[in-house]
C-alpha positions as CSV (number, residue, x, y, z in Angstrom):
1,M,64.9,-17.6,29.6
2,Y,61.3,-18.9,30.1
3,P,60.7,-22.6,29.5
4,E,58.6,-23.5,26.4
5,R,55.8,-25.1,28.6
6,P,55.1,-25.1,32.2
7,L,56.9,-27.7,34.3
8,P,54.4,-30.5,34.7
9,E,55.5,-31.4,38.3
10,A,55.2,-27.9,39.5
11,L,51.6,-27.6,38.0
12,Q,50.7,-31.0,39.5
13,R,52.0,-30.0,43.0
14,I,50.0,-26.4,42.8
15,G,47.0,-28.4,41.6
16,S,46.9,-30.6,44.6
17,R,47.6,-28.0,47.2
18,R,45.4,-28.2,50.2
19,S,45.0,-26.0,53.1
20,V,45.8,-27.7,56.4
21,K,43.9,-26.6,59.5
22,A,46.0,-24.4,61.8
23,L,45.1,-26.8,64.6
24,D,46.9,-29.7,62.6
25,L,50.1,-27.7,62.0
26,Q,53.4,-28.4,63.8
27,E,57.1,-28.1,63.9
28,P,59.1,-27.8,61.9
29,G,58.4,-24.5,60.2
30,P,60.6,-22.8,57.7
31,D,64.0,-21.6,58.7
32,K,64.9,-18.0,58.4
33,E,66.1,-18.6,54.8
34,S,63.2,-20.8,53.6
35,L,60.9,-18.0,55.2
36,Q,62.7,-15.3,53.3
37,Q,62.4,-17.2,50.2
38,I,58.6,-17.8,50.9
39,I,57.9,-14.3,51.5
40,E,59.8,-12.8,48.6
41,T,57.7,-15.4,46.4
42,G,54.6,-14.4,48.0
43,L,55.2,-10.6,47.0
44,R,55.6,-11.5,43.2
45,V,52.3,-10.7,42.6
46,P,50.2,-8.6,40.0
47,D,50.6,-4.9,41.1
48,H,49.1,-2.5,38.7
49,G,51.0,0.8,39.1
50,K,53.7,-1.0,41.3
51,L,52.2,0.5,44.5
52,G,52.8,-2.5,46.8
53,P,49.4,-2.1,48.3
54,W,50.2,-4.5,51.1
55,R,52.5,-5.0,54.0
56,L,53.4,-8.1,56.1
57,V,53.8,-8.5,59.9
58,L,55.5,-11.7,61.0
59,F,55.0,-13.6,64.2
60,V,57.8,-16.0,65.0
61,G,59.2,-17.4,68.3
62,E,58.0,-16.0,71.4
63,Q,56.3,-13.3,69.5
64,R,53.4,-15.9,69.0
65,Q,52.9,-16.4,72.8
66,S,53.0,-12.6,73.2
67,F,50.3,-12.0,70.7
68,G,48.3,-14.9,72.2
69,N,48.5,-13.1,75.7
70,V,47.0,-10.1,74.0
71,L,44.1,-12.2,72.2
72,A,43.2,-13.9,75.4
73,E,42.9,-10.6,77.2
74,R,40.9,-9.2,74.5
75,W,38.5,-12.2,74.5
76,R,38.1,-11.7,78.3
77,V,37.0,-8.2,77.9
78,L,34.6,-9.1,74.9
79,H,33.3,-12.2,76.8
80,P,33.4,-11.6,80.6
81,E,31.8,-15.2,81.1
82,A,34.7,-16.9,79.1
83,T,35.9,-20.0,80.7
84,D,39.6,-20.9,81.6
85,P,39.7,-23.4,78.6
86,Q,38.4,-20.7,76.3
87,L,40.9,-18.2,77.5
88,N,43.7,-21.0,77.2
89,F,42.7,-21.5,73.7
90,E,43.0,-17.8,72.7
91,K,46.4,-17.7,74.6
92,N,47.6,-20.6,72.4
93,R,46.1,-19.5,69.3
94,F,49.3,-18.5,67.5
95,L,51.2,-21.4,69.0
96,R,49.1,-23.6,66.4
97,A,52.0,-22.9,63.8
98,P,55.7,-22.3,63.9
99,I,55.2,-19.2,61.7
100,V,52.1,-16.8,61.3
101,V,52.1,-13.9,58.8
102,A,49.7,-11.3,58.9
103,V,48.9,-9.8,55.4
104,V,47.7,-6.0,55.5
105,S,46.0,-4.6,52.7
106,K,47.2,-1.1,52.2
107,R,45.2,1.0,49.8
108,Q,45.4,4.3,48.1
109,P,41.9,5.2,47.3
110,Q,42.5,8.3,45.4
111,H,45.2,6.8,43.1
112,K,44.5,6.3,39.5
113,I,44.8,2.6,40.0
114,P,41.3,1.3,41.1
115,E,41.1,0.5,44.9
116,W,39.6,-3.0,44.0
117,E,42.7,-3.9,42.1
118,Q,44.9,-2.8,45.1
119,I,42.7,-5.1,47.3
120,L,43.0,-8.0,45.0
121,S,46.8,-7.7,44.8
122,A,46.9,-8.2,48.6
123,G,44.8,-11.3,48.2
124,A,47.1,-12.5,45.7
125,V,50.1,-12.1,48.3
126,C,48.0,-14.5,50.6
127,Q,47.5,-16.9,47.8
128,N,51.2,-16.8,46.8
129,I,52.4,-17.4,50.4
130,L,50.1,-20.4,50.5
131,T,51.4,-21.7,47.2
132,A,55.2,-20.8,48.1
133,S,54.8,-22.6,51.3
134,S,53.5,-25.8,49.9
135,L,56.2,-25.8,47.0
136,A,58.6,-25.3,49.8
137,G,57.4,-28.5,51.6
138,F,55.4,-26.9,54.2
139,A,51.7,-26.7,55.0
140,A,49.6,-23.5,55.5
141,Q,46.3,-22.1,56.0
142,W,44.7,-18.7,55.4
143,L,42.4,-17.5,58.1
144,T,40.3,-14.5,59.2
145,E,39.1,-15.2,62.5
146,W,37.4,-12.9,64.9
147,Y,40.6,-11.0,65.7
148,T,41.0,-9.8,62.1
149,Y,38.0,-7.7,62.5
150,D,38.3,-6.5,66.1
151,E,38.8,-2.8,66.3
152,H,41.3,-3.1,69.4
153,I,43.4,-5.9,67.8
154,Q,43.4,-3.8,64.6
155,S,44.8,-0.8,66.5
156,L,47.8,-2.9,67.6
157,F,48.8,-3.1,63.9
158,D,48.5,0.4,63.5
159,L,46.3,0.2,60.7
160,G,46.0,3.5,58.6
161,E,42.7,4.7,57.5
162,H,42.8,2.8,54.3
163,E,44.2,-0.6,55.6
164,D,42.6,-3.7,56.6
165,I,43.9,-7.1,57.7
166,A,43.6,-9.4,54.8
167,G,44.1,-12.5,56.8
168,F,46.7,-14.5,58.8
169,I,48.8,-17.2,57.0
170,Y,49.7,-20.1,59.5
171,I,52.8,-22.0,58.1
172,G,54.3,-25.2,59.5
173,S,54.4,-29.0,58.8
174,A,51.7,-31.6,58.8
175,N,51.9,-35.3,59.2
176,D,49.2,-36.0,56.7
177,K,47.7,-34.2,53.9
178,P,44.0,-33.5,54.3
179,D,41.5,-35.5,52.2
180,E,40.5,-33.8,48.9
181,R,37.5,-31.9,49.2
182,I,34.8,-31.4,46.6
183,R,35.7,-28.6,44.2
184,P,33.6,-26.8,41.8
185,D,33.5,-28.4,38.4
186,S,35.8,-26.3,36.1
187,A,33.2,-26.7,33.2
188,S,30.5,-25.1,35.0
189,R,32.5,-22.0,35.8
190,I,34.0,-21.6,32.4
191,Q,32.3,-19.8,29.3
192,Y,33.9,-18.6,26.0
193,W,33.0,-15.2,24.9
194,V,30.6,-15.6,22.0
195,R,28.5,-12.5,20.5
């Protein structure tokens, strides 16, 4: 049974959610049970046609360092002049957070459900994972950095012809919540239909 009105505490927590920079994330991250709950909550998104137009790739434990080694090697190929500090940054990129989740948009362009709606559903997964992480007491950031768009890195995800990486969600803990940033004034973004 649904409550008669939304729970004020939940709305307040969602309304104050902030992304925490991956560089500022730390242990602890979600344990296996909490991560499963975050993921399951993340997948409860609008999905016109029940297509499930997304898939997730998780990086936990040593997998983060393994992928970091791949990123560093690719950076070296792309930037032969790269310095050791730059290569070390790439090598440690996925160690910035205890958990990293790649969200892949998996579309069916010829389906009767518009492709745009399928893409939006993948974006909703990203946002739901951010929100679920916050409600579970963790901090998170959704990033699309250079490796999201690099063809070689994309090939390692076995992307199909109609797949793209929607982003990487870094999840961990943070000592402090970032200062609030300027948000668009809701009144300037809302209009009522009048004809």
